[in-house]
C-alpha positions as CSV (number, residue, x, y, z in Angstrom):
1,X,-115.7,36.1,197.7
2,X,-116.3,39.3,199.5
3,X,-112.7,39.3,200.7
4,X,-111.3,39.2,197.1
5,X,-113.4,42.0,195.8
6,X,-112.4,44.2,198.9
7,X,-108.8,43.3,198.2
8,X,-108.2,41.9,201.5
9,X,-105.6,39.4,202.2
10,X,-106.1,36.5,204.8
11,X,-103.6,34.9,206.6
12,X,-103.7,30.9,205.6
13,X,-104.2,30.0,209.4
14,X,-107.3,32.2,209.6
15,X,-108.8,30.8,206.5
16,X,-108.2,27.3,207.3
17,X,-109.8,28.1,210.8
18,X,-113.1,29.8,209.1
19,X,-113.1,26.9,206.5
20,X,-113.1,24.4,209.2
21,X,-115.9,26.0,211.2
22,X,-118.1,26.0,207.9
23,X,-117.7,22.2,207.4
24,X,-120.3,19.5,208.3
25,X,-119.5,18.6,212.1
26,X,-118.5,15.0,211.2
27,X,-116.4,16.2,208.5
28,X,-114.7,19.1,210.6
29,X,-114.0,16.4,213.4
30,X,-112.0,14.1,211.3
31,X,-110.2,17.0,209.2
32,X,-109.3,18.6,212.4
33,X,-107.4,15.5,213.5
34,X,-105.6,15.5,210.2
35,X,-102.1,16.8,209.1
36,X,-102.3,19.5,206.7
37,X,-100.1,22.5,206.0
38,X,-102.0,24.8,203.6
39,X,-105.7,25.3,202.9
40,X,-105.5,23.7,199.7
41,X,-104.4,20.4,201.4
42,X,-107.1,20.9,203.9
43,X,-109.5,20.8,201.2
44,X,-108.5,18.0,199.7
45,X,-108.6,16.0,203.0
46,X,-112.2,17.3,203.6
47,X,-113.2,16.1,200.1
48,X,-111.7,12.5,201.1
49,X,-113.4,12.6,204.2
50,X,-116.8,13.5,202.6
51,X,-116.3,10.7,200.2
52,X,-115.8,7.9,202.9
53,X,-118.6,9.3,204.9
54,X,-120.9,9.2,202.1
55,X,-119.7,5.5,201.1
56,X,-120.1,4.3,204.5
57,X,-123.4,5.4,204.7
58,X,-124.5,3.8,201.3
59,X,-122.8,0.5,202.8
60,X,-124.7,0.6,205.9
61,X,-128.1,0.6,204.2
62,X,-127.4,-2.5,202.3
63,X,-129.0,-5.5,203.8
64,X,-126.4,-8.4,205.2
65,X,-128.9,-11.2,204.1
66,X,-129.3,-11.8,200.4
67,X,-132.9,-12.6,200.6
68,X,-135.9,-10.7,201.3
69,X,-138.1,-11.2,204.3
70,X,-140.9,-12.0,202.0
71,X,-139.2,-15.2,200.7
72,X,-139.7,-17.2,203.8
73,X,-143.5,-16.8,203.1
74,X,-143.3,-17.7,199.5
75,X,-141.3,-20.9,200.0
76,X,-142.8,-21.7,203.6
77,X,-141.1,-21.1,206.6
78,X,-141.5,-24.8,208.1
79,X,-138.6,-27.1,207.7
80,X,-138.9,-30.9,207.0
81,X,-136.5,-31.4,209.9
82,X,-138.5,-30.0,212.7
83,X,-137.5,-31.0,216.4
84,X,-139.8,-33.8,217.6
85,X,-141.4,-34.7,214.2
86,X,-141.8,-38.4,213.8
87,X,-141.2,-38.1,209.9
88,X,-137.7,-37.4,210.9
89,X,-136.8,-40.7,212.0
90,X,-136.3,-41.9,208.4
91,X,-133.6,-39.2,207.7
92,X,-131.1,-39.9,210.3
């Protein structure tokens, strides 16, 4: 913003370098490896990477099991078919 007020023109390469340096390291690492031709394209790539990182972070917090740990206590954690039980003879 200060560059605009001072009426200073900045080369696109310098602008992209400055922009890349201000990004979050995780985003900057991916954007740096991407192909872009101008600052606007670089901005769009950074936004896409940011959305992917946020999505991946929220997906990793989801549980892989459909039930809660407390459910085993609620319904009992012993099975009818325990190994070595004499009552299992009728089931097999």
